[in-house]
N, C-alpha and C positions, 0 to 999 in steps of 0.2 A: 370480460376477458380474464381468463385464469392465468396467473403468472406463476411460473415454476422456476425453482433454483435447481439446476441440473448440470450434468457433465457434458462437455462437448469434446469429442475425440479429436486429437491432433496427433502429430508424429507420423512416423513411417510404419510400414508393415513390420510386425513383430517387435515394435518399439513404441508402445502406446504412451501417450502423454495427454492429459486432460486439462481443460480449462473449466473452472466453475463459473457458470454464467446464469444470468437472469434472463429468461425468455418467455415469450407468450406460449402457452401450452399447446396452441394449435400449430405452431411452427414445427418443422421436422427437427430431429435431434442435432443435425449438422447445419441447421438453418440460422437465421438472423438472431442475434442476441441483443437484449436491451442494455446490459452492462456486464462487464467482466469482473468477477469478484476474487479470483485467485486461480491457483493451479494445483494439480495433483499428479505426482509422478509415481506410479505403482512399481516401476522397475528399480527404483533406488532401494538401497538396503533398508531404509527405515520407512519407505512409503511416504516420502516427503509431501506435506500439504502446506501451502501458503494461502492465507485467506485474509481479506480485509474484513475484520470483525465488525467494525462500525457499520459498514455498508450491508453486511449480512444481517445484522440486527435490524437495520432500517427496513430492509425488504421483508423480513419476517413481520415487522410491525405494521406494514401496510397490506399484509395479507398474502404474500407469496408463500407457496408451498414447496418445501424442499423435497427432492426425490429421496428414496430410501437410501441410496448410495451416498448422497451428499450428507444426509442426516447421520450416517454411520462414520464418515471421515472427519466431520467437524471436530469431534473431541481430539483427534490427532493433531489438527491445526492448532488448537488451543494448547495442547501439550508441547508442540514445537515452539510456539511463541513464548512459552514459559521457560524453555531451556536456553533461549538466546542469552548471551552475556549482556546484561543490562548496564553494567558498569562501563563497558567500552562505548556503548551508545551514548550514555550520559556524559562521559568524558569528551567525546567528539563534539557533542552539542554545546557543551560548556566552553570548549576552546574556541569554537567558531563564533559563539556569542561574545566572548571576550575580545576576539580579533575585530569583530564589527564595532564593538563599543570603543576600542582603542582608536580605530580609524575615524569614527565620528567625533571623538574627543579631540583628536589632533587637527582635524580640519578647521574648526572654529578658531583655534589658536593661530593657525597659519593665516587665516583671513584677517584676524585682528592685527597681526604683526604687519601684514602688507598695508592695511588701512592706516595704521599709525605712521608707517614710513611715508606714505603719500601725503598725509597731513603735515608732517614735519618738513617734507621737501618743498611744499607749496607755500 
């Protein structure tokens, strides 16, 4: 079975939008896909490409062959990923982690207080 990484056309007439998919080479271009790896929007001003890099590397590692078009747009996906503001992503992750830590820390104190109240009452 030859596995290919290729584009699957979506969208309306005169408004193309593509999904980057992993599919069996024998399936038609619009056929069944094994996994969806990302999207490509050629009509946007920058030709926006979103790609799951870890899954793309996995499929290359197990022998999948990218089409010529996918091979040519992957550098744009890497460039797009590098231009994202990482500080905002890191700040949101840190704040959510702090919120979870605070919630977990306050729960044992509340349980300990209720347990001591029931012991003292009895």
